[in-house]
C-alpha positions in Angstrom: 0.7 -2.5 39.4 -0.9 -4.1 36.4 -1.4 -7.5 35.9 0.8 -6.5 32.7 3.8 -5.6 34.7 6.2 -7.1 37.6 8.5 -5.8 40.6 12.4 -5.7 39.3 15.7 -5.8 41.6 15.7 -1.4 41.8 11.7 -1.3 42.1 11.6 -0.2 38.7 8.8 -1.4 36.6 8.8 -4.1 33.5 6.4 -4.6 31.3 5.6 -8.8 31.0 3.5 -8.6 27.4 3.8 -11.2 24.8 4.4 -10.8 21.3 1.3 -13.1 20.7 -1.2 -9.9 20.7 -2.2 -7.4 18.5 0.3 -5.8 15.6 3.3 -2.9 17.3 2.9 0.3 16.7 6.0 -0.3 15.7 5.1 -2.5 12.5 2.7 -0.7 10.8 5.3 1.7 9.1 5.7 -2.1 7.1 2.6 -1.8 6.8 1.4 0.7 5.5 4.3 0.6 2.8 2.3 -2.3 1.2 -1.1 -0.5 1.3 1.0 2.7 -0.5 1.5 -0.1 -2.9 -1.7 -1.7 -3.1 -3.3 1.7 -3.8 -1.0 2.8 -6.2 -1.7 0.1 -8.5 -5.3 -0.3 -8.6 -5.2 3.9 -8.5 -3.1 4.0 -11.2 -5.2 1.5 -13.8 -7.9 2.6 -13.2 -6.8 6.1 -14.2 -5.5 4.2 -17.0 -9.1 2.4 -17.9 -11.3 5.5 -17.5 -9.5 7.5 -19.4 -9.9 4.9 -22.0 -12.9 4.1 -21.7 -13.7 7.7 -22.6 -11.3 7.6 -25.8 -13.7 5.2 -26.3 -16.8 6.9 -26.0 -15.5 10.2 -27.0 -14.0 9.3 -31.3 -16.4 5.7 -31.4 -12.9 3.9 -31.3 -14.2 0.6 -28.9 -11.5 -1.7 -28.0 -8.8 0.4 -28.9 -9.3 3.0 -26.7 -9.5 0.9 -23.8 -6.3 -1.5 -24.6 -4.0 2.2 -24.7 -5.6 3.1 -21.5 -4.9 -0.5 -20.3 -1.2 -0.4 -21.1 -0.6 2.5 -20.7 -2.3 2.6 -16.4 -0.3 -0.7 -16.0 2.9 1.1 -17.2 2.0 4.2 -15.2 1.9 1.7 -12.1 5.3 0.0 -12.4 7.8 3.1 -12.4 5.0 4.3 -10.0 6.2 1.2 -7.8 10.0 0.6 -9.2 9.8 4.2 -7.1 8.3 3.6 -3.4 10.5 0.9 -3.9 13.3 1.9 -4.4 13.1 4.0 -0.8 13.3 0.6 1.3 15.5 -1.0 -0.9 
């Protein structure tokens, strides 16, 4: 018997671990949801900016391609986060 277990009535083992330790496995899906939201936002904005910079270089259209790409990236991020958040609401 380890230091974290005690024997209860009838001989069954009881777990004496407290909740002050590292997060339990059951809490990780919530953490994964926040990581997913953050990476979705960053990816959408980064792709929009990259496309905008590419349009600027291709058409010598600076800075309007960047501005349009940034706006489209932010809109795509909002739509994606809205769709992801609806799963949990």
